[in-house]
mmJSON file of the N, C-alpha and C atoms, coordinates in Angstrom:
{"data_MODEL":{"atom_site":{
"group_PDB":["ATOM","ATOM","ATOM","ATOM","ATOM","ATOM","ATOM","ATOM","ATOM","ATOM","ATOM","ATOM","ATOM","ATOM","ATOM","ATOM","ATOM","ATOM","ATOM","ATOM","ATOM","ATOM","ATOM","ATOM","ATOM","ATOM","ATOM","ATOM","ATOM","ATOM","ATOM","ATOM","ATOM","ATOM","ATOM","ATOM","ATOM","ATOM","ATOM","ATOM","ATOM","ATOM","ATOM","ATOM","ATOM","ATOM","ATOM","ATOM","ATOM","ATOM","ATOM","ATOM","ATOM","ATOM","ATOM","ATOM","ATOM","ATOM","ATOM","ATOM","ATOM","ATOM","ATOM","ATOM","ATOM","ATOM","ATOM","ATOM","ATOM","ATOM","ATOM","ATOM","ATOM","ATOM","ATOM","ATOM","ATOM","ATOM","ATOM","ATOM","ATOM","ATOM","ATOM","ATOM","ATOM","ATOM","ATOM","ATOM","ATOM","ATOM","ATOM","ATOM","ATOM","ATOM","ATOM","ATOM","ATOM","ATOM","ATOM","ATOM","ATOM","ATOM","ATOM","ATOM","ATOM","ATOM","ATOM","ATOM","ATOM","ATOM","ATOM","ATOM","ATOM","ATOM","ATOM","ATOM","ATOM","ATOM","ATOM","ATOM","ATOM","ATOM","ATOM","ATOM","ATOM","ATOM","ATOM","ATOM","ATOM","ATOM","ATOM","ATOM","ATOM","ATOM","ATOM","ATOM","ATOM","ATOM","ATOM","ATOM","ATOM","ATOM","ATOM","ATOM","ATOM","ATOM","ATOM","ATOM","ATOM","ATOM","ATOM","ATOM","ATOM","ATOM","ATOM","ATOM","ATOM","ATOM","ATOM","ATOM","ATOM","ATOM","ATOM","ATOM","ATOM","ATOM","ATOM","ATOM","ATOM","ATOM","ATOM","ATOM","ATOM","ATOM","ATOM","ATOM","ATOM","ATOM","ATOM","ATOM","ATOM","ATOM","ATOM","ATOM","ATOM","ATOM","ATOM","ATOM","ATOM","ATOM","ATOM","ATOM","ATOM","ATOM","ATOM","ATOM","ATOM","ATOM","ATOM","ATOM","ATOM","ATOM","ATOM","ATOM"],
"id":[1,2,3,4,5,6,7,8,9,10,11,12,13,14,15,16,17,18,19,20,21,22,23,24,25,26,27,28,29,30,31,32,33,34,35,36,37,38,39,40,41,42,43,44,45,46,47,48,49,50,51,52,53,54,55,56,57,58,59,60,61,62,63,64,65,66,67,68,69,70,71,72,73,74,75,76,77,78,79,80,81,82,83,84,85,86,87,88,89,90,91,92,93,94,95,96,97,98,99,100,101,102,103,104,105,106,107,108,109,110,111,112,113,114,115,116,117,118,119,120,121,122,123,124,125,126,127,128,129,130,131,132,133,134,135,136,137,138,139,140,141,142,143,144,145,146,147,148,149,150,151,152,153,154,155,156,157,158,159,160,161,162,163,164,165,166,167,168,169,170,171,172,173,174,175,176,177,178,179,180,181,182,183,184,185,186,187,188,189,190,191,192,193,194,195,196,197,198,199,200,201,202,203,204],
"type_symbol":["N","C","C","N","C","C","N","C","C","N","C","C","N","C","C","N","C","C","N","C","C","N","C","C","N","C","C","N","C","C","N","C","C","N","C","C","N","C","C","N","C","C","N","C","C","N","C","C","N","C","C","N","C","C","N","C","C","N","C","C","N","C","C","N","C","C","N","C","C","N","C","C","N","C","C","N","C","C","N","C","C","N","C","C","N","C","C","N","C","C","N","C","C","N","C","C","N","C","C","N","C","C","N","C","C","N","C","C","N","C","C","N","C","C","N","C","C","N","C","C","N","C","C","N","C","C","N","C","C","N","C","C","N","C","C","N","C","C","N","C","C","N","C","C","N","C","C","N","C","C","N","C","C","N","C","C","N","C","C","N","C","C","N","C","C","N","C","C","N","C","C","N","C","C","N","C","C","N","C","C","N","C","C","N","C","C","N","C","C","N","C","C","N","C","C","N","C","C","N","C","C","N","C","C"],
"label_atom_id":["N","CA","C","N","CA","C","N","CA","C","N","CA","C","N","CA","C","N","CA","C","N","CA","C","N","CA","C","N","CA","C","N","CA","C","N","CA","C","N","CA","C","N","CA","C","N","CA","C","N","CA","C","N","CA","C","N","CA","C","N","CA","C","N","CA","C","N","CA","C","N","CA","C","N","CA","C","N","CA","C","N","CA","C","N","CA","C","N","CA","C","N","CA","C","N","CA","C","N","CA","C","N","CA","C","N","CA","C","N","CA","C","N","CA","C","N","CA","C","N","CA","C","N","CA","C","N","CA","C","N","CA","C","N","CA","C","N","CA","C","N","CA","C","N","CA","C","N","CA","C","N","CA","C","N","CA","C","N","CA","C","N","CA","C","N","CA","C","N","CA","C","N","CA","C","N","CA","C","N","CA","C","N","CA","C","N","CA","C","N","CA","C","N","CA","C","N","CA","C","N","CA","C","N","CA","C","N","CA","C","N","CA","C","N","CA","C","N","CA","C","N","CA","C","N","CA","C","N","CA","C","N","CA","C","N","CA","C"],
"label_alt_id":[null,null,null,null,null,null,null,null,null,null,null,null,null,null,null,null,null,null,null,null,null,null,null,null,null,null,null,null,null,null,null,null,null,null,null,null,null,null,null,null,null,null,null,null,null,null,null,null,null,null,null,null,null,null,null,null,null,null,null,null,null,null,null,null,null,null,null,null,null,null,null,null,null,null,null,null,null,null,null,null,null,null,null,null,null,null,null,null,null,null,null,null,null,null,null,null,null,null,null,null,null,null,null,null,null,null,null,null,null,null,null,null,null,null,null,null,null,null,null,null,null,null,null,null,null,null,null,null,null,null,null,null,null,null,null,null,null,null,null,null,null,null,null,null,null,null,null,null,null,null,null,null,null,null,null,null,null,null,null,null,null,null,null,null,null,null,null,null,null,null,null,null,null,null,null,null,null,null,null,null,null,null,null,null,null,null,null,null,null,null,null,null,null,null,null,null,null,null,null,null,null,null,null,null],
"label_comp_id":["UNK","UNK","UNK","UNK","UNK","UNK","UNK","UNK","UNK","UNK","UNK","UNK","UNK","UNK","UNK","UNK","UNK","UNK","UNK","UNK","UNK","UNK","UNK","UNK","UNK","UNK","UNK","UNK","UNK","UNK","UNK","UNK","UNK","UNK","UNK","UNK","UNK","UNK","UNK","UNK","UNK","UNK","UNK","UNK","UNK","UNK","UNK","UNK","UNK","UNK","UNK","UNK","UNK","UNK","UNK","UNK","UNK","UNK","UNK","UNK","UNK","UNK","UNK","UNK","UNK","UNK","UNK","UNK","UNK","UNK","UNK","UNK","UNK","UNK","UNK","UNK","UNK","UNK","UNK","UNK","UNK","UNK","UNK","UNK","UNK","UNK","UNK","UNK","UNK","UNK","UNK","UNK","UNK","UNK","UNK","UNK","UNK","UNK","UNK","UNK","UNK","UNK","UNK","UNK","UNK","UNK","UNK","UNK","UNK","UNK","UNK","UNK","UNK","UNK","UNK","UNK","UNK","UNK","UNK","UNK","UNK","UNK","UNK","UNK","UNK","UNK","UNK","UNK","UNK","UNK","UNK","UNK","UNK","UNK","UNK","UNK","UNK","UNK","UNK","UNK","UNK","UNK","UNK","UNK","UNK","UNK","UNK","UNK","UNK","UNK","UNK","UNK","UNK","UNK","UNK","UNK","UNK","UNK","UNK","UNK","UNK","UNK","UNK","UNK","UNK","UNK","UNK","UNK","UNK","UNK","UNK","UNK","UNK","UNK","UNK","UNK","UNK","UNK","UNK","UNK","UNK","UNK","UNK","UNK","UNK","UNK","UNK","UNK","UNK","UNK","UNK","UNK","UNK","UNK","UNK","UNK","UNK","UNK","UNK","UNK","UNK","UNK","UNK","UNK"],
"label_asym_id":["A","A","A","A","A","A","A","A","A","A","A","A","A","A","A","A","A","A","A","A","A","A","A","A","A","A","A","A","A","A","A","A","A","A","A","A","A","A","A","A","A","A","A","A","A","A","A","A","A","A","A","A","A","A","A","A","A","A","A","A","A","A","A","A","A","A","A","A","A","A","A","A","A","A","A","A","A","A","A","A","A","A","A","A","A","A","A","A","A","A","A","A","A","A","A","A","A","A","A","A","A","A","A","A","A","A","A","A","A","A","A","A","A","A","A","A","A","A","A","A","A","A","A","A","A","A","A","A","A","A","A","A","A","A","A","A","A","A","A","A","A","A","A","A","A","A","A","A","A","A","A","A","A","A","A","A","A","A","A","A","A","A","A","A","A","A","A","A","A","A","A","A","A","A","A","A","A","A","A","A","A","A","A","A","A","A","A","A","A","A","A","A","A","A","A","A","A","A","A","A","A","A","A","A"],
"label_entity_id":["1","1","1","1","1","1","1","1","1","1","1","1","1","1","1","1","1","1","1","1","1","1","1","1","1","1","1","1","1","1","1","1","1","1","1","1","1","1","1","1","1","1","1","1","1","1","1","1","1","1","1","1","1","1","1","1","1","1","1","1","1","1","1","1","1","1","1","1","1","1","1","1","1","1","1","1","1","1","1","1","1","1","1","1","1","1","1","1","1","1","1","1","1","1","1","1","1","1","1","1","1","1","1","1","1","1","1","1","1","1","1","1","1","1","1","1","1","1","1","1","1","1","1","1","1","1","1","1","1","1","1","1","1","1","1","1","1","1","1","1","1","1","1","1","1","1","1","1","1","1","1","1","1","1","1","1","1","1","1","1","1","1","1","1","1","1","1","1","1","1","1","1","1","1","1","1","1","1","1","1","1","1","1","1","1","1","1","1","1","1","1","1","1","1","1","1","1","1","1","1","1","1","1","1"],
"label_seq_id":[1,1,1,2,2,2,3,3,3,4,4,4,5,5,5,6,6,6,7,7,7,8,8,8,9,9,9,10,10,10,11,11,11,12,12,12,13,13,13,14,14,14,15,15,15,16,16,16,17,17,17,18,18,18,19,19,19,20,20,20,21,21,21,22,22,22,23,23,23,24,24,24,25,25,25,26,26,26,27,27,27,28,28,28,29,29,29,30,30,30,31,31,31,32,32,32,33,33,33,34,34,34,35,35,35,36,36,36,37,37,37,38,38,38,39,39,39,40,40,40,41,41,41,42,42,42,43,43,43,44,44,44,45,45,45,46,46,46,47,47,47,48,48,48,49,49,49,50,50,50,51,51,51,52,52,52,53,53,53,54,54,54,55,55,55,56,56,56,57,57,57,58,58,58,59,59,59,60,60,60,61,61,61,62,62,62,63,63,63,64,64,64,65,65,65,66,66,66,67,67,67,68,68,68],
"pdbx_PDB_ins_code":[null,null,null,null,null,null,null,null,null,null,null,null,null,null,null,null,null,null,null,null,null,null,null,null,null,null,null,null,null,null,null,null,null,null,null,null,null,null,null,null,null,null,null,null,null,null,null,null,null,null,null,null,null,null,null,null,null,null,null,null,null,null,null,null,null,null,null,null,null,null,null,null,null,null,null,null,null,null,null,null,null,null,null,null,null,null,null,null,null,null,null,null,null,null,null,null,null,null,null,null,null,null,null,null,null,null,null,null,null,null,null,null,null,null,null,null,null,null,null,null,null,null,null,null,null,null,null,null,null,null,null,null,null,null,null,null,null,null,null,null,null,null,null,null,null,null,null,null,null,null,null,null,null,null,null,null,null,null,null,null,null,null,null,null,null,null,null,null,null,null,null,null,null,null,null,null,null,null,null,null,null,null,null,null,null,null,null,null,null,null,null,null,null,null,null,null,null,null,null,null,null,null,null,null],
"Cartn_x":[24.044,23.596,23.311,23.783,23.546,22.065,21.709,20.333,20.203,19.029,18.735,17.824,18.157,17.344,15.911,15.712,14.361,13.552,14.235,13.561,13.111,13.955,13.589,12.369,12.281,11.169,9.828,9.848,8.612,8.065,8.867,8.458,7.987,6.79,6.242,7.095,7.924,8.824,9.812,10.177,11.199,10.663,9.374,8.841,8.9,8.952,9.011,10.428,11.425,12.801,12.99,13.935,14.268,15.017,15.083,15.836,17.292,17.847,19.238,19.416,18.488,18.574,18.447,17.528,17.395,18.658,19.276,20.522,21.623,21.702,22.707,22.417,21.159,20.776,21.087,20.838,21.092,22.561,23.443,24.876,25.238,24.42,24.744,23.754,22.821,21.819,22.186,22.057,22.279,20.933,20.748,19.543,19.856,18.997,19.211,17.933,18.115,17.002,17.248,16.258,16.414,15.41,15.839,14.905,13.868,12.734,11.683,12.248,11.82,12.249,13.503,14.095,15.308,14.979,15.782,15.632,16.41,15.726,16.373,17.077,16.44,17.035,16.351,17.004,16.48,16.193,15.249,14.95,16.212,16.434,17.584,18.816,18.838,19.984,19.946,21.126,21.131,20.536,19.788,19.173,20.167,20.851,21.88,21.461,20.26,19.814,18.353,17.984,16.595,16.267,15.224,14.814,13.552,13.55,12.385,12.009,10.808,10.353,9.673,10.229,9.637,8.689,8.847,7.894,7.988,6.908,6.872,6.245,6.535,5.955,6.917,6.646,7.458,6.535,6.983,6.25,7.078,6.405,7.073,6.579,7.522,7.186,7.825,7.028,7.532,7.188,8.218,7.995,7.546,6.633,6.208,7.187,6.899,7.825,7.992,7.044,7.14,7.887,8.343,9.08,8.201,6.931,5.975,5.818],
"Cartn_y":[-82.551,-83.384,-84.777,-85.813,-87.151,-87.522,-88.383,-88.863,-90.157,-90.391,-91.59,-92.494,-93.769,-94.713,-94.767,-94.555,-94.557,-93.375,-92.238,-91.08,-91.386,-92.073,-92.439,-93.358,-94.247,-95.202,-94.499,-93.298,-92.556,-91.894,-91.851,-91.21,-92.28,-92.093,-93.123,-93.367,-92.423,-92.62,-93.756,-93.949,-94.936,-96.121,-96.144,-97.169,-98.582,-98.719,-100.049,-100.623,-99.814,-100.312,-101.225,-102.127,-102.96,-102.107,-102.571,-101.848,-101.69,-102.735,-102.679,-101.624,-101.56,-100.553,-99.141,-98.957,-97.63,-97.26,-98.219,-97.954,-97.532,-98.192,-97.83,-96.447,-96.166,-94.862,-93.756,-94.013,-93.014,-92.605,-93.478,-93.158,-92.079,-91.918,-90.95,-89.787,-89.734,-88.671,-87.682,-86.408,-85.361,-84.795,-84.653,-84.026,-82.558,-81.698,-80.264,-79.607,-78.723,-77.904,-76.507,-75.971,-74.679,-73.678,-72.432,-71.413,-71.063,-70.574,-70.145,-69.132,-69.237,-68.297,-68.709,-69.832,-70.306,-70.762,-70.328,-70.781,-72.074,-73.116,-74.412,-74.489,-73.941,-73.957,-72.918,-72.58,-71.621,-72.36,-71.86,-72.434,-72.424,-73.505,-73.606,-74.22,-74.338,-74.972,-76.47,-77.096,-78.55,-79.255,-80.316,-81.076,-82.042,-81.598,-82.418,-82.944,-82.585,-82.979,-83.394,-84.169,-84.527,-84.008,-83.212,-82.678,-83.398,-83.9,-84.547,-83.731,-83.194,-82.34,-83.214,-83.216,-84.028,-83.212,-81.898,-81.032,-79.643,-78.912,-77.589,-77.657,-76.667,-76.627,-75.975,-76.196,-75.639,-74.846,-73.672,-72.872,-72.823,-72.925,-72.908,-71.699,-70.892,-69.704,-69.833,-69.631,-69.684,-68.361,-67.693,-66.42,-66.681,-65.829,-65.934,-65.177,-65.106,-64.466,-62.976,-62.371,-60.957,-60.763,-61.852,-61.745,-61.589,-61.858,-61.717,-63.012],
"Cartn_z":[13.486,14.569,13.983,14.605,14.064,14.089,13.189,13.102,13.89,14.403,15.179,14.342,14.256,13.483,14.002,15.299,15.869,15.345,15.12,14.558,13.127,12.366,11.0,10.987,11.953,12.015,12.216,12.778,13.026,11.766,10.709,9.464,8.483,7.919,7.036,5.797,5.421,4.286,4.548,5.807,6.163,6.968,7.265,8.156,7.578,6.268,5.655,5.613,5.953,5.994,7.2,7.101,8.256,9.271,10.502,11.531,11.106,10.498,10.048,8.961,8.014,6.955,7.52,8.485,9.105,9.864,10.517,11.25,10.28,9.132,8.127,7.545,7.275,6.744,7.742,9.011,10.054,10.101,9.663,9.664,8.648,7.612,6.555,6.491,7.442,7.483,8.584,8.271,9.268,9.692,10.987,11.531,11.766,11.242,11.414,11.921,12.88,13.35,12.807,12.115,11.457,12.013,12.186,12.671,11.605,12.051,11.126,10.14,8.901,7.874,7.131,7.491,6.826,5.407,4.439,3.06,2.884,2.437,2.241,0.891,-0.137,-1.472,-2.341,-3.438,-4.408,-5.714,-6.483,-7.795,-8.649,-9.358,-10.246,-9.618,-8.288,-7.632,-7.887,-8.008,-8.203,-6.981,-7.234,-6.146,-5.532,-4.493,-3.859,-2.492,-2.053,-0.713,-0.74,0.25,0.5,1.889,1.996,3.284,3.722,4.942,5.528,6.752,6.756,7.853,8.899,10.107,11.172,12.041,12.059,12.748,12.136,12.233,11.629,10.248,9.44,8.102,7.128,5.861,4.783,3.872,3.482,2.506,1.233,0.101,-1.192,-1.965,-2.44,-3.212,-4.584,-5.628,-6.999,-7.661,-8.179,-8.87,-10.304,-10.776,-12.165,-13.055,-14.338,-15.277,-15.001,-14.288,-13.93,-12.612,-12.009,-10.751,-9.531,-9.664,-8.56,-7.804],
"occupancy":[1.0,1.0,1.0,1.0,1.0,1.0,1.0,1.0,1.0,1.0,1.0,1.0,1.0,1.0,1.0,1.0,1.0,1.0,1.0,1.0,1.0,1.0,1.0,1.0,1.0,1.0,1.0,1.0,1.0,1.0,1.0,1.0,1.0,1.0,1.0,1.0,1.0,1.0,1.0,1.0,1.0,1.0,1.0,1.0,1.0,1.0,1.0,1.0,1.0,1.0,1.0,1.0,1.0,1.0,1.0,1.0,1.0,1.0,1.0,1.0,1.0,1.0,1.0,1.0,1.0,1.0,1.0,1.0,1.0,1.0,1.0,1.0,1.0,1.0,1.0,1.0,1.0,1.0,1.0,1.0,1.0,1.0,1.0,1.0,1.0,1.0,1.0,1.0,1.0,1.0,1.0,1.0,1.0,1.0,1.0,1.0,1.0,1.0,1.0,1.0,1.0,1.0,1.0,1.0,1.0,1.0,1.0,1.0,1.0,1.0,1.0,1.0,1.0,1.0,1.0,1.0,1.0,1.0,1.0,1.0,1.0,1.0,1.0,1.0,1.0,1.0,1.0,1.0,1.0,1.0,1.0,1.0,1.0,1.0,1.0,1.0,1.0,1.0,1.0,1.0,1.0,1.0,1.0,1.0,1.0,1.0,1.0,1.0,1.0,1.0,1.0,1.0,1.0,1.0,1.0,1.0,1.0,1.0,1.0,1.0,1.0,1.0,1.0,1.0,1.0,1.0,1.0,1.0,1.0,1.0,1.0,1.0,1.0,1.0,1.0,1.0,1.0,1.0,1.0,1.0,1.0,1.0,1.0,1.0,1.0,1.0,1.0,1.0,1.0,1.0,1.0,1.0,1.0,1.0,1.0,1.0,1.0,1.0,1.0,1.0,1.0,1.0,1.0,1.0],
"B_iso_or_equiv":[0.0,0.0,0.0,0.0,0.0,0.0,0.0,0.0,0.0,0.0,0.0,0.0,0.0,0.0,0.0,0.0,0.0,0.0,0.0,0.0,0.0,0.0,0.0,0.0,0.0,0.0,0.0,0.0,0.0,0.0,0.0,0.0,0.0,0.0,0.0,0.0,0.0,0.0,0.0,0.0,0.0,0.0,0.0,0.0,0.0,0.0,0.0,0.0,0.0,0.0,0.0,0.0,0.0,0.0,0.0,0.0,0.0,0.0,0.0,0.0,0.0,0.0,0.0,0.0,0.0,0.0,0.0,0.0,0.0,0.0,0.0,0.0,0.0,0.0,0.0,0.0,0.0,0.0,0.0,0.0,0.0,0.0,0.0,0.0,0.0,0.0,0.0,0.0,0.0,0.0,0.0,0.0,0.0,0.0,0.0,0.0,0.0,0.0,0.0,0.0,0.0,0.0,0.0,0.0,0.0,0.0,0.0,0.0,0.0,0.0,0.0,0.0,0.0,0.0,0.0,0.0,0.0,0.0,0.0,0.0,0.0,0.0,0.0,0.0,0.0,0.0,0.0,0.0,0.0,0.0,0.0,0.0,0.0,0.0,0.0,0.0,0.0,0.0,0.0,0.0,0.0,0.0,0.0,0.0,0.0,0.0,0.0,0.0,0.0,0.0,0.0,0.0,0.0,0.0,0.0,0.0,0.0,0.0,0.0,0.0,0.0,0.0,0.0,0.0,0.0,0.0,0.0,0.0,0.0,0.0,0.0,0.0,0.0,0.0,0.0,0.0,0.0,0.0,0.0,0.0,0.0,0.0,0.0,0.0,0.0,0.0,0.0,0.0,0.0,0.0,0.0,0.0,0.0,0.0,0.0,0.0,0.0,0.0,0.0,0.0,0.0,0.0,0.0,0.0],
"pdbx_formal_charge":[null,null,null,null,null,null,null,null,null,null,null,null,null,null,null,null,null,null,null,null,null,null,null,null,null,null,null,null,null,null,null,null,null,null,null,null,null,null,null,null,null,null,null,null,null,null,null,null,null,null,null,null,null,null,null,null,null,null,null,null,null,null,null,null,null,null,null,null,null,null,null,null,null,null,null,null,null,null,null,null,null,null,null,null,null,null,null,null,null,null,null,null,null,null,null,null,null,null,null,null,null,null,null,null,null,null,null,null,null,null,null,null,null,null,null,null,null,null,null,null,null,null,null,null,null,null,null,null,null,null,null,null,null,null,null,null,null,null,null,null,null,null,null,null,null,null,null,null,null,null,null,null,null,null,null,null,null,null,null,null,null,null,null,null,null,null,null,null,null,null,null,null,null,null,null,null,null,null,null,null,null,null,null,null,null,null,null,null,null,null,null,null,null,null,null,null,null,null,null,null,null,null,null,null],
"auth_seq_id":[1,1,1,2,2,2,3,3,3,4,4,4,5,5,5,6,6,6,7,7,7,8,8,8,9,9,9,10,10,10,11,11,11,12,12,12,13,13,13,14,14,14,15,15,15,16,16,16,17,17,17,18,18,18,19,19,19,20,20,20,21,21,21,22,22,22,23,23,23,24,24,24,25,25,25,26,26,26,27,27,27,28,28,28,29,29,29,30,30,30,31,31,31,32,32,32,33,33,33,34,34,34,35,35,35,36,36,36,37,37,37,38,38,38,39,39,39,40,40,40,41,41,41,42,42,42,43,43,43,44,44,44,45,45,45,46,46,46,47,47,47,48,48,48,49,49,49,50,50,50,51,51,51,52,52,52,53,53,53,54,54,54,55,55,55,56,56,56,57,57,57,58,58,58,59,59,59,60,60,60,61,61,61,62,62,62,63,63,63,64,64,64,65,65,65,66,66,66,67,67,67,68,68,68],
"auth_comp_id":["UNK","UNK","UNK","UNK","UNK","UNK","UNK","UNK","UNK","UNK","UNK","UNK","UNK","UNK","UNK","UNK","UNK","UNK","UNK","UNK","UNK","UNK","UNK","UNK","UNK","UNK","UNK","UNK","UNK","UNK","UNK","UNK","UNK","UNK","UNK","UNK","UNK","UNK","UNK","UNK","UNK","UNK","UNK","UNK","UNK","UNK","UNK","UNK","UNK","UNK","UNK","UNK","UNK","UNK","UNK","UNK","UNK","UNK","UNK","UNK","UNK","UNK","UNK","UNK","UNK","UNK","UNK","UNK","UNK","UNK","UNK","UNK","UNK","UNK","UNK","UNK","UNK","UNK","UNK","UNK","UNK","UNK","UNK","UNK","UNK","UNK","UNK","UNK","UNK","UNK","UNK","UNK","UNK","UNK","UNK","UNK","UNK","UNK","UNK","UNK","UNK","UNK","UNK","UNK","UNK","UNK","UNK","UNK","UNK","UNK","UNK","UNK","UNK","UNK","UNK","UNK","UNK","UNK","UNK","UNK","UNK","UNK","UNK","UNK","UNK","UNK","UNK","UNK","UNK","UNK","UNK","UNK","UNK","UNK","UNK","UNK","UNK","UNK","UNK","UNK","UNK","UNK","UNK","UNK","UNK","UNK","UNK","UNK","UNK","UNK","UNK","UNK","UNK","UNK","UNK","UNK","UNK","UNK","UNK","UNK","UNK","UNK","UNK","UNK","UNK","UNK","UNK","UNK","UNK","UNK","UNK","UNK","UNK","UNK","UNK","UNK","UNK","UNK","UNK","UNK","UNK","UNK","UNK","UNK","UNK","UNK","UNK","UNK","UNK","UNK","UNK","UNK","UNK","UNK","UNK","UNK","UNK","UNK","UNK","UNK","UNK","UNK","UNK","UNK"],
"auth_asym_id":["A","A","A","A","A","A","A","A","A","A","A","A","A","A","A","A","A","A","A","A","A","A","A","A","A","A","A","A","A","A","A","A","A","A","A","A","A","A","A","A","A","A","A","A","A","A","A","A","A","A","A","A","A","A","A","A","A","A","A","A","A","A","A","A","A","A","A","A","A","A","A","A","A","A","A","A","A","A","A","A","A","A","A","A","A","A","A","A","A","A","A","A","A","A","A","A","A","A","A","A","A","A","A","A","A","A","A","A","A","A","A","A","A","A","A","A","A","A","A","A","A","A","A","A","A","A","A","A","A","A","A","A","A","A","A","A","A","A","A","A","A","A","A","A","A","A","A","A","A","A","A","A","A","A","A","A","A","A","A","A","A","A","A","A","A","A","A","A","A","A","A","A","A","A","A","A","A","A","A","A","A","A","A","A","A","A","A","A","A","A","A","A","A","A","A","A","A","A","A","A","A","A","A","A"],
"auth_atom_id":["N","CA","C","N","CA","C","N","CA","C","N","CA","C","N","CA","C","N","CA","C","N","CA","C","N","CA","C","N","CA","C","N","CA","C","N","CA","C","N","CA","C","N","CA","C","N","CA","C","N","CA","C","N","CA","C","N","CA","C","N","CA","C","N","CA","C","N","CA","C","N","CA","C","N","CA","C","N","CA","C","N","CA","C","N","CA","C","N","CA","C","N","CA","C","N","CA","C","N","CA","C","N","CA","C","N","CA","C","N","CA","C","N","CA","C","N","CA","C","N","CA","C","N","CA","C","N","CA","C","N","CA","C","N","CA","C","N","CA","C","N","CA","C","N","CA","C","N","CA","C","N","CA","C","N","CA","C","N","CA","C","N","CA","C","N","CA","C","N","CA","C","N","CA","C","N","CA","C","N","CA","C","N","CA","C","N","CA","C","N","CA","C","N","CA","C","N","CA","C","N","CA","C","N","CA","C","N","CA","C","N","CA","C","N","CA","C","N","CA","C","N","CA","C","N","CA","C","N","CA","C","N","CA","C","N","CA","C"],
"pdbx_PDB_model_num":[1,1,1,1,1,1,1,1,1,1,1,1,1,1,1,1,1,1,1,1,1,1,1,1,1,1,1,1,1,1,1,1,1,1,1,1,1,1,1,1,1,1,1,1,1,1,1,1,1,1,1,1,1,1,1,1,1,1,1,1,1,1,1,1,1,1,1,1,1,1,1,1,1,1,1,1,1,1,1,1,1,1,1,1,1,1,1,1,1,1,1,1,1,1,1,1,1,1,1,1,1,1,1,1,1,1,1,1,1,1,1,1,1,1,1,1,1,1,1,1,1,1,1,1,1,1,1,1,1,1,1,1,1,1,1,1,1,1,1,1,1,1,1,1,1,1,1,1,1,1,1,1,1,1,1,1,1,1,1,1,1,1,1,1,1,1,1,1,1,1,1,1,1,1,1,1,1,1,1,1,1,1,1,1,1,1,1,1,1,1,1,1,1,1,1,1,1,1,1,1,1,1,1,1]
}}}
């Protein structure tokens, strides 16, 4: 789903950008709505994406050396 520059302006991470910069960024950003329980990434995967949560929450689980 395409991203809207106005949506980016609502996030403090992007609020200092100019309108033109937000418009350019919106051209390369994908907006995704994910169902609860969706795994975004696993430990050890290359960091190829930046996720910005506009609503909802994220839980982070890290296993110890015993796999717990």
